[in-house]
C-alpha positions, 0 to 999 in steps of 0.5 A: 829739336834740342840734343842732349848728349848725356853723361851718366855717372857712377863712381865719379866716372862717365858709363853707360849701363845696358837696359838700365842694369848696373852689372853691365857698365861700360866706362866711357871716361874717367873725367866728366868735366872733360867730356862735357868740355868736348861736348861744348866745343862740339857745339851742345848748349845742354847736357844731360846728366844721370846720378846712377849712385843716387837713382839707386839709393835715393841720396845725392852722391855726384851733386858737387861734380854736376855743380862743378860742371855747370860752373866750369862750362857754362852749359845748361844742365838737365840732371837726375837720379834719386832726387827724392826731397824738396831739399835735394831740389833747392840745393841743385836748382837755387844753390847750384844754379842747375837748369833743370832737375828730372823727377822719376820715383818721386813723381810716382811715389810722392804726389805732393812733393811733385805738385809742390815742385812743379808750382814752384819751379814750372819748366824747371822740373822735368818729369821722368818716365822710364817704361818697360813693357808699357808700365813705368818703372821705379827705383833706378827702373828696378821696380815695377809702379802699376801705372801705364806710360799715358796714364802717368803722362796725363796725371803729370800733365794734369799737375803741372808738368810741361815737360817729360822725358820718355825712356824705353828701358828695353832699347836704353844703351842697345843703339837699335832705334828709340821707341818711335811709336811711343814718342809721337803718342806722347806727342800727339796725345798730350800738351807735354814737351816730350824728350826722347831717350834711349836706343839712339845708334845714329843720325837716322834714329835722330832724324826719326825723333825729329819728325815725331815733333818730340822737343828734344833727344838724349843721345849717349853711347852713339857718340861715345862710339862714334855712330853719331857725330855731335858736330853734325847734328846742329846742321839741323838743329 
């Protein structure tokens, strides 16, 4: 199982939102590149970066900064937030050599783009499933989509997706444990590689995700607040 330390970018700084709310922001670091280097020194091979400005506006904001992190560290980067066009995907994957991009709102609202991206880039495209009360949310988690989690996951699998990132929004930034039952259902009832996100607060939470058979887990606030020692995570992968 791959552990993805998370960097959420807002106005150039590393922050965390509480349950995705932009009015509940905690700034953790003013230099994301320095933070990425710390993760690398701790043994990380991948990092997960979210462009929160773009997630809200649908316009690229931190693409250059993300590219600089990729170039300066050599770390594999999985990034999402406001990616709504093939041009944006091409810039990130081809020009900036980002390893994987995440489609969230676009996967729900633009079926043609999603299908084209999956056909062209395969496993370098992940689908973000951000859910609240079983419903997939869009536009930076601010709007409902009318789609249920499992229904949407199966639809994306049918379109050729191989990887999904599942986030229970109610748990995001809360450090109360991730939505284990939902992660297990997605893992067992689809052929998708499932990356769990939201709610990790301890090494025990990471182990619980591992037991579901998930392909990965994203960890943010718990690292910043010392609840998870990144160096210790590699003892079991």
